[in-house]
mmCIF entry with sequence, helices, sheets and N, C-alpha, C, O atoms, coordinates in Angstrom:
data_MODEL
# 
_entry.id   MODEL 
# 
_entity.id                         1 
_entity.type                       polymer 
_entity.pdbx_number_of_molecules   1 
# 
_entity_poly.entity_id                      1 
_entity_poly.type                           'polypeptide(L)' 
_entity_poly.nstd_linkage                   no 
_entity_poly.nstd_monomer                   no 
_entity_poly.pdbx_seq_one_letter_code       MIMNELNNDIVFYMSITMVALTVVVGIVFGIAKARIRT 
_entity_poly.pdbx_seq_one_letter_code_can   MIMNELNNDIVFYMSITMVALTVVVGIVFGIAKARIRT 
_entity_poly.pdbx_strand_id                 A 
# 
loop_
_entity_poly_seq.entity_id 
_entity_poly_seq.num 
_entity_poly_seq.mon_id 
_entity_poly_seq.hetero 
1 1  MET n 
1 2  ILE n 
1 3  MET n 
1 4  ASN n 
1 5  GLU n 
1 6  LEU n 
1 7  ASN n 
1 8  ASN n 
1 9  ASP n 
1 10 ILE n 
1 11 VAL n 
1 12 PHE n 
1 13 TYR n 
1 14 MET n 
1 15 SER n 
1 16 ILE n 
1 17 THR n 
1 18 MET n 
1 19 VAL n 
1 20 ALA n 
1 21 LEU n 
1 22 THR n 
1 23 VAL n 
1 24 VAL n 
1 25 VAL n 
1 26 GLY n 
1 27 ILE n 
1 28 VAL n 
1 29 PHE n 
1 30 GLY n 
1 31 ILE n 
1 32 ALA n 
1 33 LYS n 
1 34 ALA n 
1 35 ARG n 
1 36 ILE n 
1 37 ARG n 
1 38 THR n 
# 
_struct_asym.id          A 
_struct_asym.entity_id   1 
# 
_struct_conf.conf_type_id            HELX_P 
_struct_conf.id                      HELX_P1 
_struct_conf.pdbx_PDB_helix_id       AA1 
_struct_conf.beg_label_comp_id       ILE 
_struct_conf.beg_label_asym_id       A 
_struct_conf.beg_label_seq_id        2 
_struct_conf.pdbx_beg_PDB_ins_code   ? 
_struct_conf.end_label_comp_id       ARG 
_struct_conf.end_label_asym_id       A 
_struct_conf.end_label_seq_id        37 
_struct_conf.pdbx_end_PDB_ins_code   ? 
_struct_conf.beg_auth_comp_id        ILE 
_struct_conf.beg_auth_asym_id        A 
_struct_conf.beg_auth_seq_id         2 
_struct_conf.end_auth_comp_id        ARG 
_struct_conf.end_auth_asym_id        A 
_struct_conf.end_auth_seq_id         37 
_struct_conf.pdbx_PDB_helix_class    1 
_struct_conf.details                 ? 
_struct_conf.pdbx_PDB_helix_length   36 
# 
_struct_conf_type.id          HELX_P 
_struct_conf_type.criteria    ? 
_struct_conf_type.reference   ? 
# 
loop_
_atom_site.group_PDB 
_atom_site.id 
_atom_site.type_symbol 
_atom_site.label_atom_id 
_atom_site.label_alt_id 
_atom_site.label_comp_id 
_atom_site.label_asym_id 
_atom_site.label_entity_id 
_atom_site.label_seq_id 
_atom_site.pdbx_PDB_ins_code 
_atom_site.Cartn_x 
_atom_site.Cartn_y 
_atom_site.Cartn_z 
_atom_site.occupancy 
_atom_site.B_iso_or_equiv 
_atom_site.pdbx_formal_charge 
_atom_site.auth_seq_id 
_atom_site.auth_comp_id 
_atom_site.auth_asym_id 
_atom_site.auth_atom_id 
_atom_site.pdbx_PDB_model_num 
ATOM 1   N N  . MET A 1 1  ? 0.836  -1.180 0.005   1.00 0.00 ? 1  MET A N  1 
ATOM 2   C CA . MET A 1 1  ? -0.014 0.020  0.002   1.00 0.00 ? 1  MET A CA 1 
ATOM 3   C C  . MET A 1 1  ? 0.901  1.297  -0.014  1.00 0.00 ? 1  MET A C  1 
ATOM 4   O O  . MET A 1 1  ? 0.671  2.256  -0.751  1.00 0.00 ? 1  MET A O  1 
ATOM 5   N N  . ILE A 1 2  ? 1.878  1.236  0.795   1.00 0.00 ? 2  ILE A N  1 
ATOM 6   C CA . ILE A 1 2  ? 2.747  2.477  0.925   1.00 0.00 ? 2  ILE A CA 1 
ATOM 7   C C  . ILE A 1 2  ? 3.405  2.726  -0.400  1.00 0.00 ? 2  ILE A C  1 
ATOM 8   O O  . ILE A 1 2  ? 3.398  3.855  -0.891  1.00 0.00 ? 2  ILE A O  1 
ATOM 9   N N  . MET A 1 3  ? 4.006  1.644  -1.025  1.00 0.00 ? 3  MET A N  1 
ATOM 10  C CA . MET A 1 3  ? 4.671  1.775  -2.332  1.00 0.00 ? 3  MET A CA 1 
ATOM 11  C C  . MET A 1 3  ? 3.686  2.293  -3.357  1.00 0.00 ? 3  MET A C  1 
ATOM 12  O O  . MET A 1 3  ? 4.037  3.129  -4.189  1.00 0.00 ? 3  MET A O  1 
ATOM 13  N N  . ASN A 1 4  ? 2.438  1.797  -3.306  1.00 0.00 ? 4  ASN A N  1 
ATOM 14  C CA . ASN A 1 4  ? 1.445  2.167  -4.281  1.00 0.00 ? 4  ASN A CA 1 
ATOM 15  C C  . ASN A 1 4  ? 1.105  3.672  -4.132  1.00 0.00 ? 4  ASN A C  1 
ATOM 16  O O  . ASN A 1 4  ? 0.993  4.393  -5.123  1.00 0.00 ? 4  ASN A O  1 
ATOM 17  N N  . GLU A 1 5  ? 0.945  4.121  -2.875  1.00 0.00 ? 5  GLU A N  1 
ATOM 18  C CA . GLU A 1 5  ? 0.637  5.554  -2.644  1.00 0.00 ? 5  GLU A CA 1 
ATOM 19  C C  . GLU A 1 5  ? 1.821  6.470  -3.104  1.00 0.00 ? 5  GLU A C  1 
ATOM 20  O O  . GLU A 1 5  ? 1.633  7.564  -3.637  1.00 0.00 ? 5  GLU A O  1 
ATOM 21  N N  . LEU A 1 6  ? 3.082  5.925  -2.849  1.00 0.00 ? 6  LEU A N  1 
ATOM 22  C CA . LEU A 1 6  ? 4.267  6.735  -3.241  1.00 0.00 ? 6  LEU A CA 1 
ATOM 23  C C  . LEU A 1 6  ? 4.316  6.789  -4.767  1.00 0.00 ? 6  LEU A C  1 
ATOM 24  O O  . LEU A 1 6  ? 4.633  7.833  -5.336  1.00 0.00 ? 6  LEU A O  1 
ATOM 25  N N  . ASN A 1 7  ? 4.002  5.661  -5.445  1.00 0.00 ? 7  ASN A N  1 
ATOM 26  C CA . ASN A 1 7  ? 3.973  5.649  -6.880  1.00 0.00 ? 7  ASN A CA 1 
ATOM 27  C C  . ASN A 1 7  ? 2.967  6.639  -7.443  1.00 0.00 ? 7  ASN A C  1 
ATOM 28  O O  . ASN A 1 7  ? 3.253  7.315  -8.431  1.00 0.00 ? 7  ASN A O  1 
ATOM 29  N N  . ASN A 1 8  ? 1.794  6.736  -6.830  1.00 0.00 ? 8  ASN A N  1 
ATOM 30  C CA . ASN A 1 8  ? 0.751  7.658  -7.285  1.00 0.00 ? 8  ASN A CA 1 
ATOM 31  C C  . ASN A 1 8  ? 1.216  9.082  -7.105  1.00 0.00 ? 8  ASN A C  1 
ATOM 32  O O  . ASN A 1 8  ? 0.965  9.933  -7.958  1.00 0.00 ? 8  ASN A O  1 
ATOM 33  N N  . ASP A 1 9  ? 1.888  9.350  -6.009  1.00 0.00 ? 9  ASP A N  1 
ATOM 34  C CA . ASP A 1 9  ? 2.453  10.714 -5.783  1.00 0.00 ? 9  ASP A CA 1 
ATOM 35  C C  . ASP A 1 9  ? 3.464  11.114 -6.801  1.00 0.00 ? 9  ASP A C  1 
ATOM 36  O O  . ASP A 1 9  ? 3.480  12.254 -7.265  1.00 0.00 ? 9  ASP A O  1 
ATOM 37  N N  . ILE A 1 10 ? 4.383  10.104 -7.185  1.00 0.00 ? 10 ILE A N  1 
ATOM 38  C CA . ILE A 1 10 ? 5.394  10.347 -8.200  1.00 0.00 ? 10 ILE A CA 1 
ATOM 39  C C  . ILE A 1 10 ? 4.733  10.690 -9.595  1.00 0.00 ? 10 ILE A C  1 
ATOM 40  O O  . ILE A 1 10 ? 5.120  11.625 -10.297 1.00 0.00 ? 10 ILE A O  1 
ATOM 41  N N  . VAL A 1 11 ? 3.757  9.887  -9.906  1.00 0.00 ? 11 VAL A N  1 
ATOM 42  C CA . VAL A 1 11 ? 3.044  10.084 -11.209 1.00 0.00 ? 11 VAL A CA 1 
ATOM 43  C C  . VAL A 1 11 ? 2.356  11.471 -11.160 1.00 0.00 ? 11 VAL A C  1 
ATOM 44  O O  . VAL A 1 11 ? 2.386  12.239 -12.122 1.00 0.00 ? 11 VAL A O  1 
ATOM 45  N N  . PHE A 1 12 ? 1.745  11.748 -10.008 1.00 0.00 ? 12 PHE A N  1 
ATOM 46  C CA . PHE A 1 12 ? 1.035  13.056 -9.891  1.00 0.00 ? 12 PHE A CA 1 
ATOM 47  C C  . PHE A 1 12 ? 1.953  14.247 -10.095 1.00 0.00 ? 12 PHE A C  1 
ATOM 48  O O  . PHE A 1 12 ? 1.656  15.181 -10.840 1.00 0.00 ? 12 PHE A O  1 
ATOM 49  N N  . TYR A 1 13 ? 3.120  14.170 -9.376  1.00 0.00 ? 13 TYR A N  1 
ATOM 50  C CA . TYR A 1 13 ? 4.108  15.257 -9.439  1.00 0.00 ? 13 TYR A CA 1 
ATOM 51  C C  . TYR A 1 13 ? 4.660  15.353 -10.820 1.00 0.00 ? 13 TYR A C  1 
ATOM 52  O O  . TYR A 1 13 ? 4.824  16.452 -11.350 1.00 0.00 ? 13 TYR A O  1 
ATOM 53  N N  . MET A 1 14 ? 4.954  14.225 -11.421 1.00 0.00 ? 14 MET A N  1 
ATOM 54  C CA . MET A 1 14 ? 5.531  14.221 -12.790 1.00 0.00 ? 14 MET A CA 1 
ATOM 55  C C  . MET A 1 14 ? 4.541  14.884 -13.787 1.00 0.00 ? 14 MET A C  1 
ATOM 56  O O  . MET A 1 14 ? 4.959  15.658 -14.649 1.00 0.00 ? 14 MET A O  1 
ATOM 57  N N  . SER A 1 15 ? 3.222  14.574 -13.662 1.00 0.00 ? 15 SER A N  1 
ATOM 58  C CA . SER A 1 15 ? 2.310  15.159 -14.569 1.00 0.00 ? 15 SER A CA 1 
ATOM 59  C C  . SER A 1 15 ? 2.254  16.673 -14.407 1.00 0.00 ? 15 SER A C  1 
ATOM 60  O O  . SER A 1 15 ? 2.195  17.435 -15.371 1.00 0.00 ? 15 SER A O  1 
ATOM 61  N N  . ILE A 1 16 ? 2.276  17.073 -13.118 1.00 0.00 ? 16 ILE A N  1 
ATOM 62  C CA . ILE A 1 16 ? 2.280  18.558 -12.802 1.00 0.00 ? 16 ILE A CA 1 
ATOM 63  C C  . ILE A 1 16 ? 3.545  19.190 -13.451 1.00 0.00 ? 16 ILE A C  1 
ATOM 64  O O  . ILE A 1 16 ? 3.476  20.249 -14.076 1.00 0.00 ? 16 ILE A O  1 
ATOM 65  N N  . THR A 1 17 ? 4.664  18.522 -13.284 1.00 0.00 ? 17 THR A N  1 
ATOM 66  C CA . THR A 1 17 ? 5.917  19.059 -13.786 1.00 0.00 ? 17 THR A CA 1 
ATOM 67  C C  . THR A 1 17 ? 5.852  19.207 -15.314 1.00 0.00 ? 17 THR A C  1 
ATOM 68  O O  . THR A 1 17 ? 6.270  20.213 -15.887 1.00 0.00 ? 17 THR A O  1 
ATOM 69  N N  . MET A 1 18 ? 5.308  18.158 -15.943 1.00 0.00 ? 18 MET A N  1 
ATOM 70  C CA . MET A 1 18 ? 5.183  18.210 -17.451 1.00 0.00 ? 18 MET A CA 1 
ATOM 71  C C  . MET A 1 18 ? 4.263  19.378 -17.844 1.00 0.00 ? 18 MET A C  1 
ATOM 72  O O  . MET A 1 18 ? 4.578  20.118 -18.775 1.00 0.00 ? 18 MET A O  1 
ATOM 73  N N  . VAL A 1 19 ? 3.141  19.548 -17.151 1.00 0.00 ? 19 VAL A N  1 
ATOM 74  C CA . VAL A 1 19 ? 2.243  20.683 -17.539 1.00 0.00 ? 19 VAL A CA 1 
ATOM 75  C C  . VAL A 1 19 ? 3.003  22.056 -17.299 1.00 0.00 ? 19 VAL A C  1 
ATOM 76  O O  . VAL A 1 19 ? 2.944  22.980 -18.110 1.00 0.00 ? 19 VAL A O  1 
ATOM 77  N N  . ALA A 1 20 ? 3.678  22.105 -16.190 1.00 0.00 ? 20 ALA A N  1 
ATOM 78  C CA . ALA A 1 20 ? 4.418  23.433 -15.928 1.00 0.00 ? 20 ALA A CA 1 
ATOM 79  C C  . ALA A 1 20 ? 5.470  23.656 -16.928 1.00 0.00 ? 20 ALA A C  1 
ATOM 80  O O  . ALA A 1 20 ? 5.645  24.786 -17.383 1.00 0.00 ? 20 ALA A O  1 
ATOM 81  N N  . LEU A 1 21 ? 6.218  22.605 -17.319 1.00 0.00 ? 21 LEU A N  1 
ATOM 82  C CA . LEU A 1 21 ? 7.290  22.785 -18.318 1.00 0.00 ? 21 LEU A CA 1 
ATOM 83  C C  . LEU A 1 21 ? 6.609  23.210 -19.606 1.00 0.00 ? 21 LEU A C  1 
ATOM 84  O O  . LEU A 1 21 ? 7.133  24.101 -20.273 1.00 0.00 ? 21 LEU A O  1 
ATOM 85  N N  . THR A 1 22 ? 5.448  22.622 -20.016 1.00 0.00 ? 22 THR A N  1 
ATOM 86  C CA . THR A 1 22 ? 4.811  22.909 -21.314 1.00 0.00 ? 22 THR A CA 1 
ATOM 87  C C  . THR A 1 22 ? 4.370  24.369 -21.241 1.00 0.00 ? 22 THR A C  1 
ATOM 88  O O  . THR A 1 22 ? 4.524  25.064 -22.245 1.00 0.00 ? 22 THR A O  1 
ATOM 89  N N  . VAL A 1 23 ? 3.846  24.880 -20.157 1.00 0.00 ? 23 VAL A N  1 
ATOM 90  C CA . VAL A 1 23 ? 3.405  26.264 -20.039 1.00 0.00 ? 23 VAL A CA 1 
ATOM 91  C C  . VAL A 1 23 ? 4.647  27.160 -20.160 1.00 0.00 ? 23 VAL A C  1 
ATOM 92  O O  . VAL A 1 23 ? 4.625  28.122 -20.928 1.00 0.00 ? 23 VAL A O  1 
ATOM 93  N N  . VAL A 1 24 ? 5.678  26.883 -19.456 1.00 0.00 ? 24 VAL A N  1 
ATOM 94  C CA . VAL A 1 24 ? 6.915  27.711 -19.458 1.00 0.00 ? 24 VAL A CA 1 
ATOM 95  C C  . VAL A 1 24 ? 7.513  27.766 -20.868 1.00 0.00 ? 24 VAL A C  1 
ATOM 96  O O  . VAL A 1 24 ? 7.906  28.833 -21.340 1.00 0.00 ? 24 VAL A O  1 
ATOM 97  N N  . VAL A 1 25 ? 7.578  26.581 -21.550 1.00 0.00 ? 25 VAL A N  1 
ATOM 98  C CA . VAL A 1 25 ? 8.087  26.528 -22.926 1.00 0.00 ? 25 VAL A CA 1 
ATOM 99  C C  . VAL A 1 25 ? 7.237  27.411 -23.863 1.00 0.00 ? 25 VAL A C  1 
ATOM 100 O O  . VAL A 1 25 ? 7.751  28.162 -24.692 1.00 0.00 ? 25 VAL A O  1 
ATOM 101 N N  . GLY A 1 26 ? 5.893  27.277 -23.684 1.00 0.00 ? 26 GLY A N  1 
ATOM 102 C CA . GLY A 1 26 ? 4.959  28.019 -24.474 1.00 0.00 ? 26 GLY A CA 1 
ATOM 103 C C  . GLY A 1 26 ? 5.197  29.534 -24.349 1.00 0.00 ? 26 GLY A C  1 
ATOM 104 O O  . GLY A 1 26 ? 5.257  30.272 -25.333 1.00 0.00 ? 26 GLY A O  1 
ATOM 105 N N  . ILE A 1 27 ? 5.326  29.949 -23.085 1.00 0.00 ? 27 ILE A N  1 
ATOM 106 C CA . ILE A 1 27 ? 5.532  31.435 -22.823 1.00 0.00 ? 27 ILE A CA 1 
ATOM 107 C C  . ILE A 1 27 ? 6.853  31.858 -23.456 1.00 0.00 ? 27 ILE A C  1 
ATOM 108 O O  . ILE A 1 27 ? 6.920  32.870 -24.153 1.00 0.00 ? 27 ILE A O  1 
ATOM 109 N N  . VAL A 1 28 ? 7.912  31.071 -23.207 1.00 0.00 ? 28 VAL A N  1 
ATOM 110 C CA . VAL A 1 28 ? 9.236  31.431 -23.787 1.00 0.00 ? 28 VAL A CA 1 
ATOM 111 C C  . VAL A 1 28 ? 9.170  31.532 -25.293 1.00 0.00 ? 28 VAL A C  1 
ATOM 112 O O  . VAL A 1 28 ? 9.684  32.503 -25.848 1.00 0.00 ? 28 VAL A O  1 
ATOM 113 N N  . PHE A 1 29 ? 8.555  30.562 -25.998 1.00 0.00 ? 29 PHE A N  1 
ATOM 114 C CA . PHE A 1 29 ? 8.415  30.593 -27.446 1.00 0.00 ? 29 PHE A CA 1 
ATOM 115 C C  . PHE A 1 29 ? 7.579  31.771 -27.909 1.00 0.00 ? 29 PHE A C  1 
ATOM 116 O O  . PHE A 1 29 ? 7.861  32.363 -28.950 1.00 0.00 ? 29 PHE A O  1 
ATOM 117 N N  . GLY A 1 30 ? 6.552  32.116 -27.142 1.00 0.00 ? 30 GLY A N  1 
ATOM 118 C CA . GLY A 1 30 ? 5.719  33.286 -27.445 1.00 0.00 ? 30 GLY A CA 1 
ATOM 119 C C  . GLY A 1 30 ? 6.547  34.576 -27.403 1.00 0.00 ? 30 GLY A C  1 
ATOM 120 O O  . GLY A 1 30 ? 6.499  35.412 -28.305 1.00 0.00 ? 30 GLY A O  1 
ATOM 121 N N  . ILE A 1 31 ? 7.307  34.694 -26.312 1.00 0.00 ? 31 ILE A N  1 
ATOM 122 C CA . ILE A 1 31 ? 8.146  35.883 -26.169 1.00 0.00 ? 31 ILE A CA 1 
ATOM 123 C C  . ILE A 1 31 ? 9.161  35.946 -27.313 1.00 0.00 ? 31 ILE A C  1 
ATOM 124 O O  . ILE A 1 31 ? 9.357  37.002 -27.914 1.00 0.00 ? 31 ILE A O  1 
ATOM 125 N N  . ALA A 1 32 ? 9.803  34.816 -27.610 1.00 0.00 ? 32 ALA A N  1 
ATOM 126 C CA . ALA A 1 32 ? 10.859 34.692 -28.678 1.00 0.00 ? 32 ALA A CA 1 
ATOM 127 C C  . ALA A 1 32 ? 10.253 35.161 -30.007 1.00 0.00 ? 32 ALA A C  1 
ATOM 128 O O  . ALA A 1 32 ? 10.840 35.968 -30.728 1.00 0.00 ? 32 ALA A O  1 
ATOM 129 N N  . LYS A 1 33 ? 9.041  34.623 -30.312 1.00 0.00 ? 33 LYS A N  1 
ATOM 130 C CA . LYS A 1 33 ? 8.392  34.992 -31.577 1.00 0.00 ? 33 LYS A CA 1 
ATOM 131 C C  . LYS A 1 33 ? 8.053  36.466 -31.612 1.00 0.00 ? 33 LYS A C  1 
ATOM 132 O O  . LYS A 1 33 ? 8.277  37.126 -32.627 1.00 0.00 ? 33 LYS A O  1 
ATOM 133 N N  . ALA A 1 34 ? 7.517  36.999 -30.522 1.00 0.00 ? 34 ALA A N  1 
ATOM 134 C CA . ALA A 1 34 ? 7.248  38.450 -30.441 1.00 0.00 ? 34 ALA A CA 1 
ATOM 135 C C  . ALA A 1 34 ? 8.506  39.310 -30.657 1.00 0.00 ? 34 ALA A C  1 
ATOM 136 O O  . ALA A 1 34 ? 8.457  40.342 -31.327 1.00 0.00 ? 34 ALA A O  1 
ATOM 137 N N  . ARG A 1 35 ? 9.617  38.868 -30.084 1.00 0.00 ? 35 ARG A N  1 
ATOM 138 C CA . ARG A 1 35 ? 10.874 39.665 -30.236 1.00 0.00 ? 35 ARG A CA 1 
ATOM 139 C C  . ARG A 1 35 ? 11.380 39.485 -31.631 1.00 0.00 ? 35 ARG A C  1 
ATOM 140 O O  . ARG A 1 35 ? 11.977 40.419 -32.167 1.00 0.00 ? 35 ARG A O  1 
ATOM 141 N N  . ILE A 1 36 ? 11.184 38.344 -32.266 1.00 0.00 ? 36 ILE A N  1 
ATOM 142 C CA . ILE A 1 36 ? 11.702 38.147 -33.608 1.00 0.00 ? 36 ILE A CA 1 
ATOM 143 C C  . ILE A 1 36 ? 10.904 39.004 -34.612 1.00 0.00 ? 36 ILE A C  1 
ATOM 144 O O  . ILE A 1 36 ? 11.463 39.529 -35.576 1.00 0.00 ? 36 ILE A O  1 
ATOM 145 N N  . ARG A 1 37 ? 9.590  39.133 -34.367 1.00 0.00 ? 37 ARG A N  1 
ATOM 146 C CA . ARG A 1 37 ? 8.722  39.959 -35.261 1.00 0.00 ? 37 ARG A CA 1 
ATOM 147 C C  . ARG A 1 37 ? 9.090  41.421 -35.168 1.00 0.00 ? 37 ARG A C  1 
ATOM 148 O O  . ARG A 1 37 ? 8.990  42.146 -36.158 1.00 0.00 ? 37 ARG A O  1 
ATOM 149 N N  . THR A 1 38 ? 9.532  41.891 -33.952 1.00 0.00 ? 38 THR A N  1 
ATOM 150 C CA . THR A 1 38 ? 9.815  43.358 -33.890 1.00 0.00 ? 38 THR A CA 1 
ATOM 151 C C  . THR A 1 38 ? 11.178 43.731 -34.487 1.00 0.00 ? 38 THR A C  1 
ATOM 152 O O  . THR A 1 38 ? 11.544 44.907 -34.503 1.00 0.00 ? 38 THR A O  1 
# 
C-alpha cells in the first residue's frame, strides 16, 4: 500500500511538472516569436 501511494504521488508530481514545463516553454516561445517579429 505504501509503495502504491508513493507511486501515485510520483506520477502526480511528474504530470504537474510536465504541464508546468509545457506552459513555461509556450511562454518562452511566445516571447521569442514576439521579439523576432519586432
